[in-house]
VOMINU-719864 format. One record per residue (C-alpha): residue in one letter; residue number from 1; x, y, z. Coordinates in nm, 3 decimals. Each point is the difference from the previous one (the first is absolute). Layout:
N
<site residu="a" num="NUM" east="X" north="Y" up="Z"/>
...
// end
This chain:
152
<site residu="m" num="1" east="-1.793" north="1.337" up="0.841"/>
<site residu="d" num="2" east="0.359" north="0.116" up="-0.018"/>
<site residu="h" num="3" east="0.283" north="-0.202" up="-0.151"/>
<site residu="i" num="4" east="0.129" north="-0.121" up="0.336"/>
<site residu="g" num="5" east="-0.346" north="-0.120" up="0.102"/>
<site residu="a" num="6" east="-0.031" north="-0.188" up="-0.329"/>
<site residu="l" num="7" east="0.329" north="-0.179" up="0.065"/>
<site residu="v" num="8" east="-0.080" north="-0.084" up="0.362"/>
<site residu="q" num="9" east="-0.313" north="-0.187" up="-0.097"/>
<site residu="f" num="10" east="0.224" north="-0.251" up="-0.180"/>
<site residu="k" num="11" east="0.251" north="-0.035" up="0.285"/>
<site residu="d" num="12" east="-0.072" north="-0.372" up="0.029"/>
<site residu="l" num="13" east="0.034" north="-0.077" up="-0.372"/>
<site residu="g" num="14" east="0.362" north="-0.118" up="0.023"/>
<site residu="l" num="15" east="-0.051" north="-0.224" up="0.298"/>
<site residu="a" num="16" east="-0.325" north="-0.146" up="-0.131"/>
<site residu="s" num="17" east="0.159" north="-0.060" up="-0.340"/>
<site residu="v" num="18" east="0.304" north="-0.185" up="0.124"/>
<site residu="l" num="19" east="-0.203" north="-0.242" up="0.210"/>
<site residu="g" num="20" east="-0.283" north="-0.037" up="-0.251"/>
<site residu="l" num="21" east="0.221" north="-0.060" up="-0.303"/>
<site residu="s" num="22" east="0.225" north="-0.240" up="0.190"/>
<site residu="a" num="23" east="-0.304" north="-0.195" up="0.120"/>
<site residu="i" num="24" east="-0.151" north="-0.009" up="-0.349"/>
<site residu="g" num="25" east="0.325" north="-0.150" up="-0.131"/>
<site residu="s" num="26" east="0.002" north="-0.253" up="0.284"/>
<site residu="a" num="27" east="-0.359" north="-0.099" up="-0.072"/>
<site residu="l" num="28" east="0.071" north="-0.043" up="-0.371"/>
<site residu="g" num="29" east="0.315" north="-0.200" up="0.074"/>
<site residu="v" num="30" east="-0.172" north="-0.225" up="0.252"/>
<site residu="g" num="31" east="-0.283" north="-0.046" up="-0.248"/>
<site residu="a" num="32" east="0.235" north="-0.101" up="-0.282"/>
<site residu="a" num="33" east="0.201" north="-0.242" up="0.213"/>
<site residu="g" num="34" east="-0.313" north="-0.130" up="0.173"/>
<site residu="m" num="35" east="-0.182" north="-0.080" up="-0.322"/>
<site residu="a" num="36" east="0.304" north="-0.179" up="-0.141"/>
<site residu="s" num="37" east="0.049" north="-0.195" up="0.321"/>
<site residu="v" num="38" east="-0.362" north="-0.112" up="0.012"/>
<site residu="g" num="39" east="0.033" north="-0.117" up="-0.360"/>
<site residu="a" num="40" east="0.324" north="-0.181" up="0.081"/>
<site residu="w" num="41" east="-0.159" north="-0.172" up="0.300"/>
<site residu="k" num="42" east="-0.292" north="-0.107" up="-0.218"/>
<site residu="k" num="43" east="0.241" north="-0.162" up="-0.246"/>
<site residu="c" num="44" east="0.156" north="-0.193" up="0.289"/>
<site residu="y" num="45" east="-0.337" north="-0.121" up="0.123"/>
<site residu="v" num="46" east="-0.107" north="-0.107" up="-0.348"/>
<site residu="q" num="47" east="0.323" north="-0.200" up="-0.036"/>
<site residu="n" num="48" east="-0.027" north="-0.140" up="0.356"/>
<site residu="k" num="49" east="0.331" north="0.170" up="0.089"/>
<site residu="m" num="50" east="0.085" north="0.164" up="0.330"/>
<site residu="a" num="51" east="-0.085" north="0.372" up="-0.020"/>
<site residu="p" num="52" east="0.298" north="0.206" up="0.124"/>
<site residu="f" num="53" east="-0.092" north="0.223" up="0.293"/>
<site residu="l" num="54" east="0.309" north="0.210" up="-0.082"/>
<site residu="l" num="55" east="-0.206" north="0.187" up="-0.259"/>
<site residu="i" num="56" east="-0.130" north="0.207" up="0.292"/>
<site residu="v" num="57" east="0.340" north="0.174" up="-0.004"/>
<site residu="f" num="58" east="-0.062" north="0.120" up="-0.355"/>
<site residu="i" num="59" east="-0.350" north="0.119" up="0.088"/>
<site residu="g" num="60" east="0.104" north="0.196" up="0.308"/>
<site residu="a" num="61" east="0.321" north="0.156" up="-0.127"/>
<site residu="p" num="62" east="-0.159" north="0.321" up="-0.142"/>
<site residu="l" num="63" east="-0.156" north="0.090" up="0.337"/>
<site residu="s" num="64" east="0.322" north="0.149" up="0.137"/>
<site residu="q" num="65" east="-0.023" north="0.293" up="-0.239"/>
<site residu="t" num="66" east="-0.312" north="0.121" up="0.181"/>
<site residu="i" num="67" east="0.211" north="0.018" up="0.316"/>
<site residu="y" num="68" east="0.263" north="0.205" up="-0.185"/>
<site residu="g" num="69" east="-0.277" north="0.235" up="-0.113"/>
<site residu="m" num="70" east="-0.120" north="0.033" up="0.359"/>
<site residu="i" num="71" east="0.351" north="0.083" up="0.123"/>
<site residu="l" num="72" east="0.030" north="0.273" up="-0.264"/>
<site residu="m" num="73" east="-0.351" north="0.122" up="0.078"/>
<site residu="n" num="74" east="0.094" north="0.053" up="0.364"/>
<site residu="k" num="75" east="0.308" north="0.201" up="-0.097"/>
<site residu="i" num="76" east="-0.198" north="0.209" up="-0.250"/>
<site residu="a" num="77" east="-0.262" north="0.061" up="0.270"/>
<site residu="e" num="78" east="0.270" north="0.140" up="0.229"/>
<site residu="a" num="79" east="0.105" north="0.240" up="-0.275"/>
<site residu="a" num="80" east="-0.363" north="0.097" up="-0.069"/>
<site residu="v" num="81" east="-0.048" north="0.099" up="0.363"/>
<site residu="g" num="82" east="0.289" north="0.241" up="-0.051"/>
<site residu="g" num="83" east="-0.159" north="0.147" up="-0.313"/>
<site residu="t" num="84" east="0.196" north="-0.193" up="-0.267"/>
<site residu="y" num="85" east="-0.244" north="-0.213" up="-0.195"/>
<site residu="l" num="86" east="0.223" north="-0.209" up="-0.234"/>
<site residu="w" num="87" east="-0.268" north="-0.107" up="-0.247"/>
<site residu="s" num="88" east="0.250" north="-0.113" up="-0.263"/>
<site residu="v" num="89" east="0.191" north="-0.212" up="0.251"/>
<site residu="g" num="90" east="-0.322" north="-0.177" up="0.094"/>
<site residu="i" num="91" east="-0.132" north="-0.042" up="-0.352"/>
<site residu="f" num="92" east="0.318" north="-0.110" up="-0.174"/>
<site residu="g" num="93" east="0.132" north="-0.195" up="0.298"/>
<site residu="g" num="94" east="-0.333" north="-0.183" up="0.026"/>
<site residu="m" num="95" east="-0.004" north="-0.072" up="-0.373"/>
<site residu="a" num="96" east="0.354" north="-0.144" up="0.008"/>
<site residu="i" num="97" east="-0.066" north="-0.212" up="0.308"/>
<site residu="g" num="98" east="-0.336" north="-0.114" up="-0.135"/>
<site residu="m" num="99" east="0.149" north="-0.096" up="-0.336"/>
<site residu="s" num="100" east="0.266" north="-0.203" up="0.181"/>
<site residu="a" num="101" east="-0.274" north="-0.187" up="0.185"/>
<site residu="f" num="102" east="-0.203" north="-0.062" up="-0.315"/>
<site residu="l" num="103" east="0.298" north="-0.134" up="-0.193"/>
<site residu="q" num="104" east="0.108" north="-0.205" up="0.301"/>
<site residu="g" num="105" east="-0.340" north="-0.168" up="-0.015"/>
<site residu="k" num="106" east="0.048" north="-0.074" up="-0.368"/>
<site residu="i" num="107" east="0.342" north="-0.150" up="0.074"/>
<site residu="g" num="108" east="-0.163" north="-0.201" up="0.279"/>
<site residu="a" num="109" east="-0.264" north="-0.121" up="-0.244"/>
<site residu="c" num="110" east="0.269" north="-0.132" up="-0.232"/>
<site residu="g" num="111" east="0.186" north="-0.151" up="0.295"/>
<site residu="a" num="112" east="-0.315" north="-0.178" up="0.118"/>
<site residu="d" num="113" east="-0.054" north="-0.151" up="-0.341"/>
<site residu="a" num="114" east="0.364" north="-0.104" up="-0.040"/>
<site residu="l" num="115" east="0.032" north="-0.147" up="0.350"/>
<site residu="t" num="116" east="-0.319" north="-0.200" up="-0.033"/>
<site residu="e" num="117" east="0.097" north="-0.133" up="-0.339"/>
<site residu="t" num="118" east="0.362" north="-0.088" up="0.077"/>
<site residu="g" num="119" east="0.022" north="-0.021" up="0.379"/>
<site residu="k" num="120" east="0.332" north="0.182" up="-0.033"/>
<site residu="g" num="121" east="0.144" north="0.349" up="0.015"/>
<site residu="f" num="122" east="-0.171" north="0.146" up="0.307"/>
<site residu="t" num="123" east="0.317" north="0.182" up="0.113"/>
<site residu="n" num="124" east="0.048" north="0.152" up="-0.344"/>
<site residu="y" num="125" east="-0.360" north="0.122" up="-0.004"/>
<site residu="l" num="126" east="0.048" north="0.157" up="0.344"/>
<site residu="i" num="127" east="0.305" north="0.184" up="-0.128"/>
<site residu="a" num="128" east="-0.205" north="0.144" up="-0.286"/>
<site residu="l" num="129" east="-0.262" north="0.115" up="0.252"/>
<site residu="g" num="130" east="0.276" north="0.157" up="0.208"/>
<site residu="v" num="131" east="0.145" north="0.197" up="-0.289"/>
<site residu="i" num="132" east="-0.330" north="0.174" up="-0.078"/>
<site residu="e" num="133" east="-0.056" north="0.050" up="0.375"/>
<site residu="t" num="134" east="0.329" north="0.188" up="0.008"/>
<site residu="v" num="135" east="-0.144" north="0.264" up="-0.233"/>
<site residu="a" num="136" east="-0.272" north="0.080" up="0.254"/>
<site residu="l" num="137" east="0.254" north="0.005" up="0.284"/>
<site residu="f" num="138" east="0.225" north="0.239" up="-0.192"/>
<site residu="v" num="139" east="-0.292" north="0.232" up="-0.070"/>
<site residu="m" num="140" east="-0.104" north="0.000" up="0.364"/>
<site residu="v" num="141" east="0.351" north="0.055" up="0.139"/>
<site residu="f" num="142" east="0.098" north="0.269" up="-0.250"/>
<site residu="l" num="143" east="-0.326" north="0.188" up="0.050"/>
<site residu="l" num="144" east="0.024" north="-0.024" up="0.379"/>
<site residu="g" num="145" east="0.339" north="0.170" up="-0.027"/>
<site residu="t" num="146" east="-0.134" north="0.263" up="-0.238"/>
<site residu="i" num="147" east="-0.307" north="0.085" up="0.207"/>
<site residu="g" num="148" east="0.220" north="0.130" up="0.280"/>
<site residu="v" num="149" east="0.182" north="0.227" up="-0.241"/>
<site residu="l" num="150" east="-0.315" north="0.128" up="-0.171"/>
<site residu="a" num="151" east="-0.190" north="0.058" up="0.322"/>
<site residu="g" num="152" east="0.305" north="0.142" up="0.178"/>
// end
């Protein structure tokens, strides 16, 4: 097998990586926020308090990063059809987006605990979720702009 043939067999590595790593981060983030929310709801039930349904927001927040990974995957796929494979864009972009999702879930876990305990601060907790979300958005937007240049 020549060198070109060896590279072509990995043509989908970048696009698989960006979606897979983004989704792994989303799953870890949803898991972290979900476990904390279930624990917070249990505390409410034990104390005969109303369990806040708003904790669903914390649980679902990391899912958007999978969508960002899919958007990047589609753009990387377009480049791959043209012969530009962009492995590093997929791998490092997916890692950055996935890490944003994972840490967003951890922030959501803390927010779930704090909201359940105090009944206050929901807007502040949403802002914290939004700041870490911005990291994933920046990665997606900057890489979308770069893909056109690299594949050009």
